[in-house]
PDB file of N, CA, C and O in Angstrom:
ATOM      1  N   MET A   1     134.554  35.552  60.089  1.00  0.00           N
ATOM      2  CA  MET A   1     134.263  36.775  60.259  1.00  0.00           C
ATOM      3  C   MET A   1     134.925  37.491  61.369  1.00  0.00           C
ATOM      4  O   MET A   1     134.973  37.268  62.578  1.00  0.00           O
ATOM      5  N   PRO A   2     135.391  38.355  60.663  1.00  0.00           N
ATOM      6  CA  PRO A   2     136.475  39.482  61.702  1.00  0.00           C
ATOM      7  C   PRO A   2     136.290  39.641  63.076  1.00  0.00           C
ATOM      8  O   PRO A   2     135.066  39.573  63.187  1.00  0.00           O
ATOM      9  N   GLU A   3     136.749  39.808  64.170  1.00  0.00           N
ATOM     10  CA  GLU A   3     136.266  40.199  65.650  1.00  0.00           C
ATOM     11  C   GLU A   3     136.775  41.785  65.294  1.00  0.00           C
ATOM     12  O   GLU A   3     137.790  42.186  64.726  1.00  0.00           O
ATOM     13  N   ILE A   4     135.335  42.682  66.024  1.00  0.00           N
ATOM     14  CA  ILE A   4     135.155  43.732  64.900  1.00  0.00           C
ATOM     15  C   ILE A   4     134.770  44.657  66.547  1.00  0.00           C
ATOM     16  O   ILE A   4     133.816  44.409  67.285  1.00  0.00           O
ATOM     17  N   THR A   5     135.601  45.492  66.715  1.00  0.00           N
ATOM     18  CA  THR A   5     135.359  46.662  67.994  1.00  0.00           C
ATOM     19  C   THR A   5     134.274  47.649  67.266  1.00  0.00           C
ATOM     20  O   THR A   5     134.504  48.461  66.369  1.00  0.00           O
ATOM     21  N   TRP A   6     133.475  47.459  67.675  1.00  0.00           N
ATOM     22  CA  TRP A   6     132.399  48.682  66.941  1.00  0.00           C
ATOM     23  C   TRP A   6     132.069  49.924  68.508  1.00  0.00           C
ATOM     24  O   TRP A   6     131.750  49.732  69.682  1.00  0.00           O
ATOM     25  N   GLU A   7     132.420  51.381  67.515  1.00  0.00           N
ATOM     26  CA  GLU A   7     131.789  52.311  67.974  1.00  0.00           C
ATOM     27  C   GLU A   7     130.560  52.780  68.858  1.00  0.00           C
ATOM     28  O   GLU A   7     129.938  51.761  69.159  1.00  0.00           O
ATOM     29  N   THR A   8     129.988  53.841  69.367  1.00  0.00           N
ATOM     30  CA  THR A   8     128.576  53.990  69.595  1.00  0.00           C
ATOM     31  C   THR A   8     128.353  53.971  68.657  1.00  0.00           C
ATOM     32  O   THR A   8     129.310  53.764  67.912  1.00  0.00           O
ATOM     33  N   PRO A   9     126.957  54.165  67.991  1.00  0.00           N
ATOM     34  CA  PRO A   9     126.281  54.576  67.121  1.00  0.00           C
ATOM     35  C   PRO A   9     126.453  56.067  67.050  1.00  0.00           C
ATOM     36  O   PRO A   9     126.589  56.779  68.045  1.00  0.00           O
ATOM     37  N   TYR A  10     126.434  56.580  65.552  1.00  0.00           N
ATOM     38  CA  TYR A  10     126.182  57.933  65.263  1.00  0.00           C
ATOM     39  C   TYR A  10     124.313  58.076  65.044  1.00  0.00           C
ATOM     40  O   TYR A  10     123.847  57.261  64.247  1.00  0.00           O
ATOM     41  N   CYS A  11     123.618  58.750  65.504  1.00  0.00           N
ATOM     42  CA  CYS A  11     122.067  58.425  64.541  1.00  0.00           C
ATOM     43  C   CYS A  11     122.683  60.365  64.189  1.00  0.00           C
ATOM     44  O   CYS A  11     123.489  61.134  64.712  1.00  0.00           O
ATOM     45  N   GLY A  12     121.669  60.414  62.969  1.00  0.00           N
ATOM     46  CA  GLY A  12     121.443  61.555  62.277  1.00  0.00           C
ATOM     47  C   GLY A  12     120.321  61.938  62.535  1.00  0.00           C
ATOM     48  O   GLY A  12     119.663  61.037  63.055  1.00  0.00           O
ATOM     49  N   GLU A  13     119.514  63.329  62.354  1.00  0.00           N
ATOM     50  CA  GLU A  13     118.306  63.456  62.378  1.00  0.00           C
ATOM     51  C   GLU A  13     116.934  62.799  61.950  1.00  0.00           C
ATOM     52  O   GLU A  13     115.846  62.817  62.526  1.00  0.00           O
ATOM     53  N   ALA A  14     117.224  62.357  61.053  1.00  0.00           N
ATOM     54  CA  ALA A  14     115.996  61.031  60.560  1.00  0.00           C
ATOM     55  C   ALA A  14     116.098  60.404  61.332  1.00  0.00           C
ATOM     56  O   ALA A  14     114.894  60.154  61.293  1.00  0.00           O
ATOM     57  N   ALA A  15     116.465  59.756  62.205  1.00  0.00           N
ATOM     58  CA  ALA A  15     117.016  58.420  62.703  1.00  0.00           C
ATOM     59  C   ALA A  15     117.641  57.212  62.260  1.00  0.00           C
ATOM     60  O   ALA A  15     117.284  56.111  62.679  1.00  0.00           O
ATOM     61  N   ASN A  16     118.706  57.403  61.298  1.00  0.00           N
ATOM     62  CA  ASN A  16     119.583  56.579  60.404  1.00  0.00           C
ATOM     63  C   ASN A  16     120.452  56.559  61.499  1.00  0.00           C
ATOM     64  O   ASN A  16     120.621  57.614  62.111  1.00  0.00           O
ATOM     65  N   CYS A  17     121.321  55.036  62.027  1.00  0.00           N
ATOM     66  CA  CYS A  17     121.794  55.145  62.812  1.00  0.00           C
ATOM     67  C   CYS A  17     123.413  54.284  62.207  1.00  0.00           C
ATOM     68  O   CYS A  17     123.278  53.324  61.448  1.00  0.00           O
ATOM     69  N   TYR A  18     124.284  54.558  62.459  1.00  0.00           N
ATOM     70  CA  TYR A  18     125.628  53.582  61.570  1.00  0.00           C
ATOM     71  C   TYR A  18     126.696  53.622  62.732  1.00  0.00           C
ATOM     72  O   TYR A  18     126.658  54.398  63.687  1.00  0.00           O
ATOM     73  N   ARG A  19     127.487  52.825  62.536  1.00  0.00           N
ATOM     74  CA  ARG A  19     128.434  52.445  63.410  1.00  0.00           C
ATOM     75  C   ARG A  19     129.714  52.226  62.627  1.00  0.00           C
ATOM     76  O   ARG A  19     129.796  51.784  61.481  1.00  0.00           O
ATOM     77  N   ILE A  20     130.624  52.576  63.366  1.00  0.00           N
ATOM     78  CA  ILE A  20     132.005  52.212  62.235  1.00  0.00           C
ATOM     79  C   ILE A  20     133.166  51.448  63.350  1.00  0.00           C
ATOM     80  O   ILE A  20     133.478  51.864  64.466  1.00  0.00           O
ATOM     81  N   GLY A  21     133.484  50.666  62.905  1.00  0.00           N
ATOM     82  CA  GLY A  21     134.405  49.254  63.868  1.00  0.00           C
ATOM     83  C   GLY A  21     135.833  49.575  63.577  1.00  0.00           C
ATOM     84  O   GLY A  21     136.212  50.656  63.128  1.00  0.00           O
ATOM     85  N   THR A  22     136.695  48.429  63.901  1.00  0.00           N
ATOM     86  CA  THR A  22     138.112  47.910  63.311  1.00  0.00           C
ATOM     87  C   THR A  22     138.374  47.112  64.163  1.00  0.00           C
ATOM     88  O   THR A  22     138.105  46.998  65.359  1.00  0.00           O
ATOM     89  N   ASP A  23     139.009  46.480  63.339  1.00  0.00           N
ATOM     90  CA  ASP A  23     139.361  44.991  63.739  1.00  0.00           C
ATOM     91  C   ASP A  23     141.025  45.543  64.322  1.00  0.00           C
ATOM     92  O   ASP A  23     141.706  46.569  64.320  1.00  0.00           O
ATOM     93  N   GLU A  24     141.136  43.633  64.948  1.00  0.00           N
ATOM     94  CA  GLU A  24     142.826  43.842  65.170  1.00  0.00           C
ATOM     95  C   GLU A  24     143.953  44.167  64.188  1.00  0.00           C
ATOM     96  O   GLU A  24     145.032  44.627  64.561  1.00  0.00           O
ATOM     97  N   GLN A  25     143.707  43.956  63.162  1.00  0.00           N
ATOM     98  CA  GLN A  25     145.018  44.335  61.961  1.00  0.00           C
ATOM     99  C   GLN A  25     144.630  45.901  61.784  1.00  0.00           C
ATOM    100  O   GLN A  25     145.412  46.393  60.971  1.00  0.00           O
ATOM    101  N   GLY A  26     143.676  46.875  62.271  1.00  0.00           N
ATOM    102  CA  GLY A  26     143.235  48.137  61.867  1.00  0.00           C
ATOM    103  C   GLY A  26     142.580  48.059  60.862  1.00  0.00           C
ATOM    104  O   GLY A  26     142.817  48.982  60.083  1.00  0.00           O
ATOM    105  N   ASN A  27     141.936  47.439  60.569  1.00  0.00           N
ATOM    106  CA  ASN A  27     140.641  47.389  58.981  1.00  0.00           C
ATOM    107  C   ASN A  27     140.009  48.002  59.779  1.00  0.00           C
ATOM    108  O   ASN A  27     139.972  48.035  61.009  1.00  0.00           O
ATOM    109  N   SER A  28     139.222  48.773  58.541  1.00  0.00           N
ATOM    110  CA  SER A  28     137.525  49.496  59.092  1.00  0.00           C
ATOM    111  C   SER A  28     136.699  49.173  58.467  1.00  0.00           C
ATOM    112  O   SER A  28     136.685  48.822  57.287  1.00  0.00           O
ATOM    113  N   TYR A  29     135.333  49.322  59.744  1.00  0.00           N
ATOM    114  CA  TYR A  29     134.426  48.806  58.879  1.00  0.00           C
ATOM    115  C   TYR A  29     132.980  49.753  59.173  1.00  0.00           C
ATOM    116  O   TYR A  29     132.972  50.507  60.145  1.00  0.00           O
ATOM    117  N   ILE A  30     132.009  49.674  58.445  1.00  0.00           N
ATOM    118  CA  ILE A  30     130.845  50.741  58.878  1.00  0.00           C
ATOM    119  C   ILE A  30     130.099  49.978  58.540  1.00  0.00           C
ATOM    120  O   ILE A  30     130.316  49.316  57.526  1.00  0.00           O
ATOM    121  N   ALA A  31     128.761  49.792  59.421  1.00  0.00           N
ATOM    122  CA  ALA A  31     127.253  49.229  59.407  1.00  0.00           C
ATOM    123  C   ALA A  31     126.165  49.999  59.527  1.00  0.00           C
ATOM    124  O   ALA A  31     126.251  51.071  60.126  1.00  0.00           O
ATOM    125  N   VAL A  32     125.206  49.653  59.083  1.00  0.00           N
ATOM    126  CA  VAL A  32     123.699  50.418  59.773  1.00  0.00           C
ATOM    127  C   VAL A  32     124.029  50.132  61.045  1.00  0.00           C
ATOM    128  O   VAL A  32     124.889  49.279  61.266  1.00  0.00           O
ATOM    129  N   SER A  33     123.355  50.845  62.131  1.00  0.00           N
ATOM    130  CA  SER A  33     123.014  49.903  63.496  1.00  0.00           C
ATOM    131  C   SER A  33     122.081  48.648  63.730  1.00  0.00           C
ATOM    132  O   SER A  33     120.880  48.595  63.469  1.00  0.00           O
ATOM    133  N   GLY A  34     122.748  47.799  64.191  1.00  0.00           N
ATOM    134  CA  GLY A  34     121.387  46.661  64.101  1.00  0.00           C
ATOM    135  C   GLY A  34     121.971  45.755  63.220  1.00  0.00           C
ATOM    136  O   GLY A  34     121.674  44.577  63.420  1.00  0.00           O
ATOM    137  N   THR A  35     122.624  45.965  62.420  1.00  0.00           N
ATOM    138  CA  THR A  35     123.008  45.050  60.894  1.00  0.00           C
ATOM    139  C   THR A  35     123.737  44.650  61.124  1.00  0.00           C
ATOM    140  O   THR A  35     123.874  43.922  60.141  1.00  0.00           O
ATOM    141  N   GLU A  36     125.243  44.254  62.279  1.00  0.00           N
ATOM    142  CA  GLU A  36     126.360  44.531  62.197  1.00  0.00           C
ATOM    143  C   GLU A  36     126.851  43.735  61.652  1.00  0.00           C
ATOM    144  O   GLU A  36     128.030  44.011  61.431  1.00  0.00           O
ATOM    145  N   GLU A  37     126.359  42.234  61.055  1.00  0.00           N
ATOM    146  CA  GLU A  37     126.461  41.122  60.229  1.00  0.00           C
ATOM    147  C   GLU A  37     126.530  41.562  58.960  1.00  0.00           C
ATOM    148  O   GLU A  37     127.058  40.696  58.261  1.00  0.00           O
ATOM    149  N   HIS A  38     126.226  42.540  58.340  1.00  0.00           N
ATOM    150  CA  HIS A  38     126.406  43.243  57.215  1.00  0.00           C
ATOM    151  C   HIS A  38     127.001  44.487  56.795  1.00  0.00           C
ATOM    152  O   HIS A  38     126.233  45.414  56.538  1.00  0.00           O
ATOM    153  N   PHE A  39     128.031  44.629  56.704  1.00  0.00           N
ATOM    154  CA  PHE A  39     128.886  45.869  56.975  1.00  0.00           C
ATOM    155  C   PHE A  39     129.807  45.916  55.473  1.00  0.00           C
ATOM    156  O   PHE A  39     129.751  45.058  54.592  1.00  0.00           O
ATOM    157  N   LEU A  40     130.457  46.875  55.466  1.00  0.00           N
ATOM    158  CA  LEU A  40     131.436  47.188  54.148  1.00  0.00           C
ATOM    159  C   LEU A  40     132.856  47.860  55.079  1.00  0.00           C
ATOM    160  O   LEU A  40     133.171  48.343  56.167  1.00  0.00           O
ATOM    161  N   THR A  41     133.326  47.515  53.889  1.00  0.00           N
ATOM    162  CA  THR A  41     134.654  47.776  54.923  1.00  0.00           C
ATOM    163  C   THR A  41     135.822  48.969  53.958  1.00  0.00           C
ATOM    164  O   THR A  41     135.655  49.246  52.770  1.00  0.00           O
ATOM    165  N   ASP A  42     136.655  49.369  54.601  1.00  0.00           N
ATOM    166  CA  ASP A  42     137.664  50.500  53.084  1.00  0.00           C
ATOM    167  C   ASP A  42     138.614  50.777  54.648  1.00  0.00           C
ATOM    168  O   ASP A  42     138.547  50.360  55.804  1.00  0.00           O
ATOM    169  N   SER A  43     139.522  51.764  53.835  1.00  0.00           N
ATOM    170  CA  SER A  43     140.516  52.189  54.566  1.00  0.00           C
ATOM    171  C   SER A  43     139.669  52.942  55.918  1.00  0.00           C
ATOM    172  O   SER A  43     138.470  52.912  56.193  1.00  0.00           O
ATOM    173  N   ARG A  44     140.625  53.502  56.502  1.00  0.00           N
ATOM    174  CA  ARG A  44     139.852  54.636  57.975  1.00  0.00           C
ATOM    175  C   ARG A  44     139.592  55.732  57.166  1.00  0.00           C
ATOM    176  O   ARG A  44     138.510  56.306  57.041  1.00  0.00           O
ATOM    177  N   GLU A  45     140.749  56.016  56.569  1.00  0.00           N
ATOM    178  CA  GLU A  45     140.514  57.381  56.430  1.00  0.00           C
ATOM    179  C   GLU A  45     139.430  57.194  55.448  1.00  0.00           C
ATOM    180  O   GLU A  45     138.491  57.830  55.929  1.00  0.00           O
ATOM    181  N   ALA A  46     139.044  56.670  54.336  1.00  0.00           N
ATOM    182  CA  ALA A  46     137.713  56.506  53.413  1.00  0.00           C
ATOM    183  C   ALA A  46     136.735  56.684  54.429  1.00  0.00           C
ATOM    184  O   ALA A  46     135.851  57.541  54.422  1.00  0.00           O
ATOM    185  N   LEU A  47     137.023  55.501  55.633  1.00  0.00           N
ATOM    186  CA  LEU A  47     134.885  56.226  56.240  1.00  0.00           C
ATOM    187  C   LEU A  47     135.103  57.328  56.863  1.00  0.00           C
ATOM    188  O   LEU A  47     134.129  58.064  57.021  1.00  0.00           O
ATOM    189  N   VAL A  48     136.385  57.748  57.375  1.00  0.00           N
ATOM    190  CA  VAL A  48     136.043  58.969  57.927  1.00  0.00           C
ATOM    191  C   VAL A  48     135.409  60.037  57.194  1.00  0.00           C
ATOM    192  O   VAL A  48     134.402  60.635  57.572  1.00  0.00           O
ATOM    193  N   GLN A  49     136.153  60.280  55.952  1.00  0.00           N
ATOM    194  CA  GLN A  49     135.909  60.788  55.176  1.00  0.00           C
ATOM    195  C   GLN A  49     134.468  61.226  54.615  1.00  0.00           C
ATOM    196  O   GLN A  49     134.123  62.346  54.239  1.00  0.00           O
ATOM    197  N   MET A  50     133.588  59.824  54.668  1.00  0.00           N
ATOM    198  CA  MET A  50     131.941  59.769  54.430  1.00  0.00           C
ATOM    199  C   MET A  50     131.647  60.377  55.632  1.00  0.00           C
ATOM    200  O   MET A  50     130.959  61.398  55.636  1.00  0.00           O
ATOM    201  N   ILE A  51     132.068  59.897  56.651  1.00  0.00           N
ATOM    202  CA  ILE A  51     130.722  60.169  57.723  1.00  0.00           C
ATOM    203  C   ILE A  51     131.064  61.449  57.818  1.00  0.00           C
ATOM    204  O   ILE A  51     129.950  61.961  57.928  1.00  0.00           O
ATOM    205  N   ARG A  52     131.957  62.472  57.859  1.00  0.00           N
ATOM    206  CA  ARG A  52     132.437  63.608  57.992  1.00  0.00           C
ATOM    207  C   ARG A  52     131.168  64.243  56.692  1.00  0.00           C
ATOM    208  O   ARG A  52     130.185  64.985  56.695  1.00  0.00           O
ATOM    209  N   ASP A  53     131.692  63.679  56.014  1.00  0.00           N
ATOM    210  CA  ASP A  53     130.597  64.420  54.626  1.00  0.00           C
ATOM    211  C   ASP A  53     129.036  64.057  54.696  1.00  0.00           C
ATOM    212  O   ASP A  53     128.148  64.704  54.139  1.00  0.00           O
ATOM    213  N   ILE A  54     128.859  62.913  55.475  1.00  0.00           N
ATOM    214  CA  ILE A  54     127.506  62.993  55.496  1.00  0.00           C
ATOM    215  C   ILE A  54     126.784  63.598  56.928  1.00  0.00           C
ATOM    216  O   ILE A  54     125.565  63.714  57.057  1.00  0.00           O
ATOM    217  N   LYS A  55     127.596  63.890  57.775  1.00  0.00           N
ATOM    218  CA  LYS A  55     127.220  65.085  59.042  1.00  0.00           C
ATOM    219  C   LYS A  55     127.415  66.582  58.271  1.00  0.00           C
ATOM    220  O   LYS A  55     127.013  67.571  58.883  1.00  0.00           O
ATOM    221  N   ALA A  56     127.983  66.745  57.029  1.00  0.00           N
ATOM    222  CA  ALA A  56     128.125  67.900  57.178  1.00  0.00           C
ATOM    223  C   ALA A  56     126.525  68.407  56.013  1.00  0.00           C
ATOM    224  O   ALA A  56     126.196  69.529  55.628  1.00  0.00           O
ATOM    225  N   GLY A  57     125.964  67.257  55.793  1.00  0.00           N
ATOM    226  CA  GLY A  57     124.913  67.287  55.058  1.00  0.00           C
ATOM    227  C   GLY A  57     125.163  67.096  53.870  1.00  0.00           C
ATOM    228  O   GLY A  57     124.296  67.345  53.033  1.00  0.00           O
ATOM    229  N   LYS A  58     126.634  66.519  53.428  1.00  0.00           N
ATOM    230  CA  LYS A  58     126.386  66.480  51.828  1.00  0.00           C
ATOM    231  C   LYS A  58     126.150  65.241  51.196  1.00  0.00           C
ATOM    232  O   LYS A  58     125.981  65.187  49.978  1.00  0.00           O
ATOM    233  N   ALA A  59     126.116  63.962  52.119  1.00  0.00           N
ATOM    234  CA  ALA A  59     125.508  62.548  51.650  1.00  0.00           C
ATOM    235  C   ALA A  59     124.285  62.391  52.439  1.00  0.00           C
ATOM    236  O   ALA A  59     123.828  61.256  52.572  1.00  0.00           O
ATOM    237  N   ASP A  60     123.620  63.532  53.051  1.00  0.00           N
ATOM    238  CA  ASP A  60     122.337  62.478  53.714  1.00  0.00           C
ATOM    239  C   ASP A  60     121.551  61.441  52.449  1.00  0.00           C
ATOM    240  O   ASP A  60     121.169  60.372  52.926  1.00  0.00           O
ATOM    241  N   HIS A  61     121.350  61.561  51.383  1.00  0.00           N
ATOM    242  CA  HIS A  61     121.138  60.475  50.867  1.00  0.00           C
ATOM    243  C   HIS A  61     121.209  58.870  50.520  1.00  0.00           C
ATOM    244  O   HIS A  61     120.477  58.003  50.044  1.00  0.00           O
ATOM    245  N   LEU A  62     122.713  59.023  51.119  1.00  0.00           N
ATOM    246  CA  LEU A  62     123.385  57.960  51.478  1.00  0.00           C
ATOM    247  C   LEU A  62     122.270  56.786  52.528  1.00  0.00           C
ATOM    248  O   LEU A  62     121.943  55.635  52.235  1.00  0.00           O
ATOM    249  N   LEU A  63     121.943  57.488  53.617  1.00  0.00           N
ATOM    250  CA  LEU A  63     121.368  56.750  54.220  1.00  0.00           C
ATOM    251  C   LEU A  63     120.045  56.815  54.377  1.00  0.00           C
ATOM    252  O   LEU A  63     119.462  55.970  55.056  1.00  0.00           O
TER     253      LEU A  63
END
């Protein structure tokens, strides 16, 4: 498992919390807070856009 530095969790109004992180190679990760051992990885740009969409209410059903 890569060494991932996780950011502070972001929690939506419905108490769904997730975290994004990066490793030493610059890869990005996202996980539900508390289950960081089960993560998804993609480009940082893709994850940032997904988070922006969630915060804008465009993808609440994903959480």
